[in-house]
N, C-alpha and C positions, 0 to 999 in steps of 0.2 A: 637221335635220329636213326631210323631204320629204313632199309632199302626194300620196301614192300613191292610186290608185283602190281603194276597199274591195273585199274579196273574202272571202266567208264559206263555210264548210263546215258543213252541218247533219247531225248524227248522230241517227238515229231508230231506236229499238228498240221495236217493237210487242209487245204481249202481255208486258209487262215482268214482272208477277207470276209468270206461268207459266215464262218463261225463267229467272227467278231460282231457282225451286225445282228446275227440271230441269237447271241448270248442272252440278250434281254427281251427276246421276242419268242417266248415259248409257244405262243398261239400259231406261229408259222412253221413249226418243226415238221408238220405233216403236209406242208405245201411245197410245191416246186419253186425254189427261190434261186435267182441268179444275181450276180453282182457285175455291174458294167463299169468299165473304166474308159477314159478318153473323153474327148469332146464330141458333141453331136455335130454332124450325123455319122461320125466315124467311131462310135462306141463299140466296144467288143466285150465279150464275156470273159472276165478274168478269174471268176470263181463261182462255184455253184454247190448246192447240197446234193445229197444222195437221191432224193426224190426227183430233182431236175435231171440228174444224170441218167436215171432209169427211164425217164420219159423221152430220152434221145437228145437232149441238149448237150453241146460240147463247148469246150473252151475255144475262144476266137470267133464265135458266131456274132453276127451283127444284130442290131435291134430289129431289123426287118425280118431276119430269120427267126428271131425269138418270138415274134408276133404270130408266126404260123403254128405255134404250139398252144395247147389248151390252157389259157389263163395262168401263165407263170407270174410269180411275184418278182418284179424287177426293182433292184435297189442300186443306189449309187455307192461307189467305193468311198470309204472314209479313211484317209491316211491318218488323220488325227486320232480316230478311235483305235486304229490298229497299233499306233505307237503306244497308246495308253495300255492296251491289252498286252502288248509284248513286254512292256516294263513290269506288269503284274505277273506274267508267266516267269520272267527272270527272277522276280522276287520269290515266287513259290519254289523254283528250282534252287535258289540260294538258301532256302531254309533247310535243305538236306546236305549241302556242302558249300564251303566258302569258295570253291573253285568251279566256276561256271563259264563256259565259252559259248558265245552267241554265233550260230552259223545259219541264221535265217535266210530264206530265199524270198523271191518276189511275192509268191502267193502261199508260202508255207513257213511255219515257225519251226526252227530246229535249234536245239542247244545240246551241248555235251556237258555232262556233270562228272567230275572226278570224285568217285565214291570210295576211294581207298581209305580205310580206317573208320568207316561209318558203321561197321557191324555192331559194335557195342551200343550204339545209339538207336539204330533202326532195324537191327536184326540182319538176317542174310539178304543177299541182293534181291531175291524174288520178293521178299516182304517189303523192302524199300521201294521197289518198283510199284507194288500195289498201293502203298501209301501215297506215293507221288501221283499215281493215276487218280486216286480218290480225291486228292486236293484239286487237281486240274478239273475233274468232273464237277466238284462242288463249285468251282469258279465258272462253270457253264461251258466248258470246252471238252472236246473228245480228242484223245491222242493215242499214240503208240509209244512203247518203250522197248528198246533193245539194250541188253547189257553184255559187254564183252571186254576182254583184256586188250583188244585192239580197237582204237578209237574209230578208224574208218570202217571196220566191220560192223560196229554198233550203228554207225550212220546209215550204211547201206541196208542193213536189216530193218531198221526203223522205217525207212522209206518204202520198203517192199511189203510190209505187213498190210494186208488188205482189210482185215477186220479191226475196227477201232476198239480201243480199250484192251489191247493185248500187250502182255509182257513176255518177251522172248529172251532167254539167257543162253549164251553160247559158252560151252565149256572150253577150257584151255586146250589148244591143239586141234579143235574142231572148226576153226575159222574158215578154212578153205572149203570144207564140206558144206558148211552152212551157206556159203556164198555161191556155190557152184551153179545152182539153178536160177539165180537171180538174173533179170534182164540187164542189158548194158546201160539202160537209161538211168540206173541208180548212181552212176558214176559222174553225172553232170558233164557229159562229153559235149564238145563243140560239134557243129553240123558237119564240119570237114572230117573230124575224127570218127563220128558215127557213120558217115558214108564210107570211109575207108574200111572200118571193121565189117560193115555190111557186105561190101564187095569181097571180102575175104571169107565170108560165111560165118562170122563170129557174132553170135546173138546172146550168149550166156557168159557169165563171169568165169565159169569153169573152163570154157573154151579159151578165154583170154589168158588165164593163168597157165594153161598147158603150152602156150607158144614158147619157142626157144628165145632165151633172153637176148643173145647176141644178134640174132636175126631181127628181132623186134626193135632193138636199139638202132641197127643200121638203117631201118626204114622209117622209124618215127622219132628217133632221138631218145634222150633221157625221159621225155614226157611219156613215151610209150612204156619204158621200163617202170616208171612210177605207177601207171595204170595197171600194169601186170602185177606189181607188188600189192597194190590195193585189192585187186581181184583175188589174190591168194591170201589175204589177211595178214600180210607181213610188213606193210608199210608203217614205219614209225611216225609218230605225230608229236609236234611241238605244241603243247597245250598253251593257249592264250586266254587266260582267265580275265573276266571282266567283273567289276563290282556292281551288282544289281542295285539301282537306285531305289530308295524307299519313298515313293510318291503315292499318296492316297488320292487318286484321280479316277474318274470314270466318265464315259460319254455315251449318249444314246441319240442316234439319228432317227428322226421321225419320217414316216413315208409321206405324210401330208401335213399341211399347216394345222396346228392345234390351238384352240382358244378356250378349251374347257379345263379349268384348273384341276378338277377331280380326276380327270383322265391322266393328266401329267403326273399326279402324285402316285399313280400306280407304277409308272416307270421309275420314279425316284425311289420308291420303296424297294424295288429289286436292286438298284444300284447301292442303296444303303446296306442291304444284306451283305453284299460283297465287301464293301469298305469295312463294315464291322467285323466280318470274319477275318480279314487281313490284319486289322489292328489288334484284334483279340489274340491272334497268334503270337504277338510280341508283348502280351500282357500290358497293353495300353488301351486308351479309350479315345473317342473322338472329342476334341476340345472345341472345334468350330467347323462348320460346313458352309462352303460358298457355292451357291447355285448360280450358274451362268446360263442364260437362255439366249439362243440365237433366234432373232426375230426376222420377219419378212422385211425386205428393204435394207439388208446388211446392217441391221442394228443389233445391239446386245442389251440384255437386262441382267444385272448382277446384284445379288443380295447375299449377305453373310449373316448367319445365325450362330450366336455364341451363348450357350447356357451358362449358368453360374458355376457349374462344376462339369468336368469331362464325364461323359457317360456313353454307354453302348446300348441304351434303351432305344430301339428302333421306333417304337410307337411315340416316344417323346420327341424324337427328331422330326418325324412326319408331322406331328401336331404343330411344332414350332415353325417348320417351314411353311405349312399350310396357313397359319395365322400371319406370317410375315408376307407371303405372296398375296394374301387377301388384302392386307393393308397397303401393299405396294404392287399392284397388278402390272403386268407388262402392257405396253401400249400398242402391240401388234401381235399377229399370230406367231406361234412358236414353231420353229423348224428343227431345233435340236436342243438338248439339255445336257449340261456338264456339271459334275460334282467335283469339288476339290476340298479336301479335308486336312486338318492339322491334328496330329496326335497329341495326347496329354496323358499325364499320369492318372491312374485310377485312384480314387479317393476312398479311404476307409476311415470310419469314425469309431474309435474305441470308447464305449460308454461304461460308466461305473455300474455296479450291481444295482444301486437304487436310483440311478439317473433316469429321468423320464425320457421316453422316446421323442426324438426330435422330428419335426415335420420333414417330409421328403423334399429333397431339392427340386425334383421334377415338378411338384405342385407349384413351387415358387416360380419356376421358369414359365410355366403355362399361364399363371396368374399375371406375371409381368407382361407377357406377350399379349394377353387379352386387354390389359389396361392400356398398353401402347396403341393397340388398334382403336381404342375408344377415344383417348385423349391426346394421342400423338407421342412419338418417341421422345421428344424433347421435354415432355412433362412427366416422365417416369424414371425414377432412379433414386440415388442417394443425394441429399443436399450437402453442399460443400461451400465453405466461406471463400470468397475471392480475396485477392490481395488488394484491398482498398478499405477506406473508412466510411463508405456510404452506409447509413443505417438501414438494416433490414435487407441488405443485398446478399444474394446467394446464387449458386448455380447448381444445375442438376448433372450428376455424373452417373455413368453406368453402374448398376448395382453389382457388387462383388461381395462374396462371403468373407468375413474377417478371418485372419489367420488364427490357427489354433495354438500358436507359439505363446507360452505363458509370459515370455519377456515383452510381448507387445501389449499386455494388459496393463491398465493403470495401477500404479502402486498405492494410490490413496483415493478415497471417494469424498467429494465435497458434501458437506452437510447442509449447505445453503443452495436453494434452487431459485432460479429466476424465471418468472412467468412473463413473457413478453406479450404486450397487448397489440393485437392486430385487428383493426387499425388502432393507432394511439388515440387515447381519449383526451378530450380537452380538460384543462385544469386552470383555475384562476390563482395566480401567484402574486403576493405582496412583497415588494423588495425593500430592503433596508441596507443602504450602502452598496447597491448593486448585487446584493445577495438575497436569496429567498428567506423571508422571515415567517410568513404565513401562507397557507394555501387552502383552497376549497376544491374538494374532489368528491363527486357523487353525493351531493347534498350535505356533506360534512365539512366542518372547519377544523383545521389542524394548525398547530404551532410547531415550528421547526425547532428540534432540540440539538441534533447533530447534523453537520453539513460537510460534505466532501466534494471538492471540485473547485472551479469548473474544468471540464475537459472539452477542448475545442476541436472541431473537425470541419473541414471545408473542402470542396472540390468541384469538378465539372463546371468550371467557370466559363468554358468555351461553348456551352449550349444552354438551352432554356431550363434544363433540369439541374441547374447548379444548386448546391446545398451548402449551408453554413450552420452548424449546430453547436449549441452550448449545453453540455450534459452535467447534471448534478445528481449525486447520490445522497439521500437524506433520511433521517429518522424524525418523524413528526408524531405528536400526541394530540388526540382529539379532546373535546370537552368531557366525554365520559371516561377518559383514561385509556382508551384503546390506542395501540401503537401502529403506525404505518411506516413500513420501510419500502422505499420506492426509488425509482429513477425518473426524473423529470428532465425534459429537454426544452430548449428554447430555439426556435427557428429564427436565426438572426436575419435571414433574407426577408421573411414575412412577419417577423416580430410576433411569434405565436408560441405560447407555452402548451406543452402536451405531456400527459402521463405515458411514458414509454414502457415501463415494466414494474412489476411488483416482486419484492423479495418475500419468500415464504419462510 
């Protein structure tokens, strides 16, 4: 263990509600957009983009005041979408350091990252900050980053940076100079504290740090001394790290009800881009995707798509989701769409030098999805035998690729194959001592030479489809000397003989 000098990077995303809603709406980036919170008619502006701010719109304006401006885009605040976006931002920050502290505010995202010891992985602090900004930008957000050895200095500087996409580094011992010209609002003062400092003529942090310590304590107590230390870049910080959860979720709120599936897929494609980028950073793939549609009338429509193998092929996911929603369309207009995915291990197949190329798994998934749309999901899959003795009974299970483990392969191969006749063909049987002696099948007569059985099976006595079967395996020879190896059954309920299968 070494006692290294602390070093913190602060990531600050201003106007977080607006950036969350505009992350999947690139067509609105050049329009004046505002986000309203509260219940009508007391709605207030809680967040807005740069275009709306330049047009004169301010925080706290009512809807009536907003309508006086030239066609602003008004959106409702989505707390659910903000929580999902905040978890994703924490995950991005956690990819640079295991120690991340969440200091988010009501309308801004703020987190501190302990980056001590990360130089060997990400280079100098400036390079780390640029890489972090690039990942946040790829996620669809714009942010500022400040790096300092004092945690509160990094927080105040990140809040004060007016130009987005900026990385500012404060050298050791320069904290007070870097903070001296910042306004008092970066300290998150209460209204009473701000009024007190304003009455004293204190508007900058440099003025606050120059106040005498004892006089400030006598007038404002230890809280005043804490603010003075923070303004001077001297206040220590007890880092409270959180563990960022890894949840592959995303959500898109729609401005108006939507009933066109092709338009919905455009938004789903953008969300899939983000999910694939996040899961690829962990060397994983998407194993299944659940699409949740919020419908008019407080209804929901949820569908889960699971291919045979985990994959990060976006075009494959879009095609599978499209086919599934076409086969199971929502019953009302769509108000919002959410994606929830589960990660899985990426699959690699090692082929031999002379092994032929296998078909792509994606082609199988699309083929199965198209067959399901035609004949129904219950009629596509792998056949499996149920735990019963009813002849010809089977069930359909979802198709899965077999494991490549050699221990799961059969150790021996049977040289006898059984061809089951569907439906069974009628046969005339002559009995001797309650055993088959002769039979007539397909215009030929046979004499039984070897006989095995009978095996009896019965069941379903509680309904009309009850069955009672008597099965015989036999070898028979025809008049021209040809051999017939077969399985004949006798329906004891209907007293009817049938040819069930032929042995090759």
